[in-house]
C-alpha positions as CSV (number, residue, x, y, z in Angstrom):
1,X,41.2,-172.8,59.2
2,X,43.1,-169.7,61.3
3,X,46.0,-170.1,62.8
4,X,47.1,-167.0,64.1
5,X,48.7,-167.4,67.5
6,X,52.2,-167.9,67.5
7,X,52.5,-170.4,70.1
8,X,50.3,-172.7,68.4
9,X,51.8,-175.6,67.3
10,X,52.8,-175.9,63.4
11,X,50.4,-176.9,60.8
12,X,50.2,-180.9,60.3
13,X,50.1,-182.3,56.6
14,X,49.9,-185.8,56.2
15,X,50.2,-187.0,52.6
16,X,49.1,-190.4,51.4
17,X,50.4,-191.9,48.1
18,X,49.2,-195.9,47.2
19,X,53.2,-196.4,46.1
20,X,56.3,-194.4,44.8
21,X,56.8,-196.2,41.6
22,X,58.5,-194.5,38.7
23,X,56.3,-191.6,37.6
24,X,55.5,-188.1,38.0
25,X,53.0,-188.3,41.1
26,X,56.2,-189.9,43.7
27,X,57.5,-187.0,42.4
28,X,55.2,-184.3,43.2
29,X,54.6,-185.9,46.5
30,X,58.2,-186.2,47.6
31,X,58.7,-182.6,46.6
32,X,55.4,-181.4,48.2
33,X,56.6,-183.0,51.3
34,X,59.9,-181.8,51.5
35,X,59.1,-178.2,50.7
36,X,55.9,-178.1,53.4
37,X,58.3,-179.1,56.0
38,X,59.3,-175.3,56.5
39,X,59.0,-173.8,59.8
40,X,55.4,-173.8,61.0
41,X,55.1,-176.9,59.4
42,X,55.3,-180.8,59.8
43,X,54.6,-182.6,56.9
44,X,54.3,-186.5,56.7
45,X,54.2,-189.2,53.8
46,X,52.7,-192.7,54.0
47,X,53.0,-195.0,50.9
48,X,52.7,-198.3,50.3
49,X,54.5,-201.0,48.6
50,X,55.9,-200.9,45.3
51,X,55.3,-203.9,43.2
52,X,58.1,-206.3,42.3
53,X,57.5,-205.5,38.7
54,X,57.6,-201.4,38.8
55,X,60.5,-199.2,38.8
56,X,60.7,-197.9,42.6
57,X,61.1,-194.3,43.2
58,X,61.7,-194.4,47.1
59,X,65.5,-193.3,46.5
60,X,64.2,-190.1,45.1
61,X,62.4,-189.0,47.9
62,X,64.9,-190.1,50.3
63,X,67.5,-187.8,48.6
64,X,65.2,-185.0,49.4
65,X,65.7,-186.1,53.1
66,X,61.8,-187.3,53.5
67,X,61.3,-190.7,54.9
68,X,58.2,-192.3,54.0
69,X,56.2,-194.2,56.7
70,X,55.5,-197.6,54.4
71,X,52.3,-199.6,54.7
72,X,52.7,-202.4,52.7
73,X,49.0,-203.6,52.2
74,X,48.5,-200.0,50.5
75,X,49.1,-200.8,46.9
76,X,47.0,-200.5,43.8
77,X,44.3,-203.2,44.1
78,X,41.2,-203.2,46.1
79,X,41.1,-205.9,48.5
80,X,38.4,-205.4,50.7
81,X,39.9,-207.2,54.1
82,X,43.6,-205.6,53.1
83,X,41.8,-202.5,52.5
84,X,39.9,-202.2,56.0
85,X,43.1,-203.2,57.7
86,X,44.7,-200.4,55.8
87,X,41.9,-197.7,57.5
88,X,42.3,-198.8,60.4
89,X,46.1,-198.1,60.7
90,X,45.8,-195.3,59.0
91,X,43.1,-194.2,61.2
92,X,45.2,-194.8,64.3
93,X,48.1,-193.0,62.5
94,X,46.2,-189.7,62.1
95,X,44.6,-189.8,65.9
96,X,48.3,-189.9,67.2
97,X,49.7,-187.6,64.3
98,X,46.4,-185.1,64.9
99,X,47.3,-183.8,60.8
100,X,45.6,-180.6,60.0
101,X,45.3,-181.5,56.5
102,X,45.1,-185.0,55.2
103,X,45.9,-185.1,51.2
104,X,45.4,-188.1,49.4
105,X,47.2,-188.7,45.5
106,X,46.1,-191.9,43.3
107,X,42.8,-193.7,43.3
108,X,43.3,-196.5,45.7
109,X,45.0,-194.2,48.4
110,X,42.7,-191.9,47.7
111,X,39.7,-194.5,49.2
112,X,41.1,-196.0,51.8
113,X,42.8,-192.2,52.9
114,X,39.9,-189.9,52.7
115,X,37.8,-192.6,54.3
116,X,40.2,-192.8,57.5
117,X,40.5,-188.9,57.5
118,X,37.2,-188.7,57.4
119,X,36.5,-191.3,60.7
120,X,39.5,-189.6,62.4
121,X,38.1,-185.9,62.0
122,X,40.5,-184.3,59.9
123,X,39.6,-180.4,59.3
124,X,40.9,-180.7,56.0
125,X,40.6,-183.4,53.3
126,X,42.0,-182.7,50.0
127,X,42.4,-185.8,46.7
128,X,44.7,-184.6,44.1
129,X,43.6,-186.6,40.8
130,X,46.9,-186.9,38.4
131,X,44.7,-188.5,35.5
132,X,42.0,-190.9,36.4
133,X,41.3,-194.8,36.4
134,X,38.2,-194.7,34.3
135,X,39.4,-195.6,31.0
136,X,42.3,-197.7,30.0
137,X,43.5,-199.2,33.3
138,X,40.5,-201.7,34.8
139,X,38.0,-204.1,33.7
140,X,34.5,-202.7,33.1
141,X,33.5,-203.9,36.5
142,X,36.2,-202.5,38.5
143,X,36.3,-199.3,36.4
144,X,32.5,-198.9,37.6
145,X,33.4,-199.7,41.4
146,X,36.3,-196.9,41.1
147,X,33.8,-194.8,39.8
148,X,31.2,-195.7,42.8
149,X,34.1,-195.2,45.5
150,X,35.4,-191.9,44.0
151,X,31.6,-190.5,44.1
152,X,31.7,-191.3,47.7
153,X,35.2,-190.2,48.9
154,X,34.5,-186.9,46.9
155,X,31.6,-186.3,49.3
156,X,34.0,-186.7,52.4
157,X,36.5,-184.1,50.7
158,X,37.2,-180.6,51.8
159,X,38.2,-180.0,48.3
160,X,39.2,-181.9,45.0
161,X,42.6,-181.2,42.8
162,X,42.9,-181.7,39.2
163,X,46.0,-181.0,36.9
164,X,44.0,-179.3,34.1
165,X,41.3,-178.1,32.9
166,X,40.2,-181.1,30.7
167,X,40.9,-183.3,33.7
168,X,38.4,-181.2,35.8
169,X,35.6,-181.1,33.2
170,X,36.4,-185.1,32.5
171,X,35.9,-185.7,36.6
172,X,32.7,-183.4,36.9
173,X,31.0,-183.6,33.9
174,X,31.8,-186.9,32.0
175,X,32.0,-189.2,34.7
176,X,29.8,-187.1,37.6
177,X,32.3,-187.4,40.2
178,X,31.9,-184.1,42.0
179,X,30.4,-180.6,41.2
180,X,32.9,-178.0,39.2
181,X,32.7,-175.8,42.2
182,X,34.4,-178.3,44.2
183,X,37.4,-178.5,41.9
184,X,40.7,-176.5,42.0
185,X,43.2,-176.7,39.1
186,X,46.5,-176.7,39.9
187,X,49.4,-177.4,37.5
188,X,52.2,-179.7,39.0
189,X,55.1,-177.7,41.0
190,X,58.3,-179.7,39.9
191,X,62.2,-178.7,40.3
192,X,63.3,-177.8,37.0
193,X,66.7,-176.8,38.1
194,X,68.3,-180.1,36.4
195,X,67.1,-178.8,33.1
196,X,68.5,-175.6,33.4
197,X,71.1,-176.6,31.2
198,X,69.1,-177.6,28.4
199,X,69.7,-174.2,26.4
200,X,73.2,-174.7,26.3
201,X,72.8,-178.1,25.2
202,X,70.6,-177.2,22.1
203,X,71.8,-178.9,18.8
204,X,73.5,-181.6,20.4
205,X,71.1,-184.4,19.7
206,X,70.5,-182.8,15.9
207,X,74.4,-182.8,15.2
208,X,75.0,-186.3,16.4
209,X,72.0,-187.7,14.3
210,X,72.3,-185.6,11.3
211,X,69.2,-183.8,11.9
212,X,69.1,-180.1,10.0
213,X,68.2,-177.3,12.3
214,X,65.4,-176.4,10.5
215,X,63.7,-180.0,10.4
216,X,60.9,-180.6,13.0
217,X,62.1,-182.8,15.8
218,X,59.4,-184.4,18.3
219,X,59.9,-186.6,20.9
220,X,57.7,-188.6,24.0
221,X,58.4,-188.8,27.4
222,X,56.6,-191.7,29.4
223,X,56.2,-195.2,30.5
224,X,56.2,-197.9,27.7
225,X,52.7,-198.9,28.8
226,X,49.5,-199.0,27.0
227,X,47.7,-195.9,29.0
228,X,50.3,-193.9,27.9
229,X,49.5,-194.5,24.0
230,X,52.6,-194.4,22.4
231,X,50.8,-195.6,19.5
232,X,49.1,-192.2,19.4
233,X,52.6,-190.4,19.3
234,X,53.8,-192.9,16.1
235,X,50.6,-191.5,14.6
236,X,51.5,-188.2,15.0
237,X,55.1,-188.5,14.2
238,X,54.2,-190.0,10.6
239,X,51.8,-187.3,10.7
240,X,54.8,-184.7,10.7
241,X,56.8,-187.0,8.8
242,X,53.8,-186.8,5.6
243,X,53.8,-183.2,6.1
244,X,58.0,-182.4,6.3
245,X,59.6,-185.0,4.2
């Protein structure tokens, strides 16, 4: 897509995510929307409603000056009638905003967003896999449904993004979502400024808990949900303890 004339309108990017619940994807899309609102770009974020049993990270987007458009029906679960309504609303929004790029994140938003973008004739349609839902999230039947939908919408996509080479291999080879040459590996871009003081705090935890400076110290950061596999971390910690008593 070439944009050489100075008088052309800004590049318009619409980003769609199922919901801004606590997690890496919410931080990622908020930062992308903020940083891609530079001169020459218009960036719009569309999100669904966060569930009552989930932590809400909308405040983070708002702290960056990002005001997402909320579509309450755009959530995690599949619901045929509601999903058709969401596709229609996204289609109408795209016809008004006229995005040059539609970039979807997470499984449900990836389906309804890419279908709406295809119907609206968006020039570029991109989807990012922040992981996948083909193992450990849903029942076997729902997993098969999501896999069929992913294969269908991959055909509508200009490109697919994964965060790691390993995820690329799973998406392309294990699950056959799309050919590997359609996948681009891009690591997460996150603001590391708040961690800049970490070296100055080195040793604080060890001193507070009496951990020797030469003793291995391991940890894990993640939600307390089965898919994060904290059990594996505990097994790894036990292995380290046996090797370094």
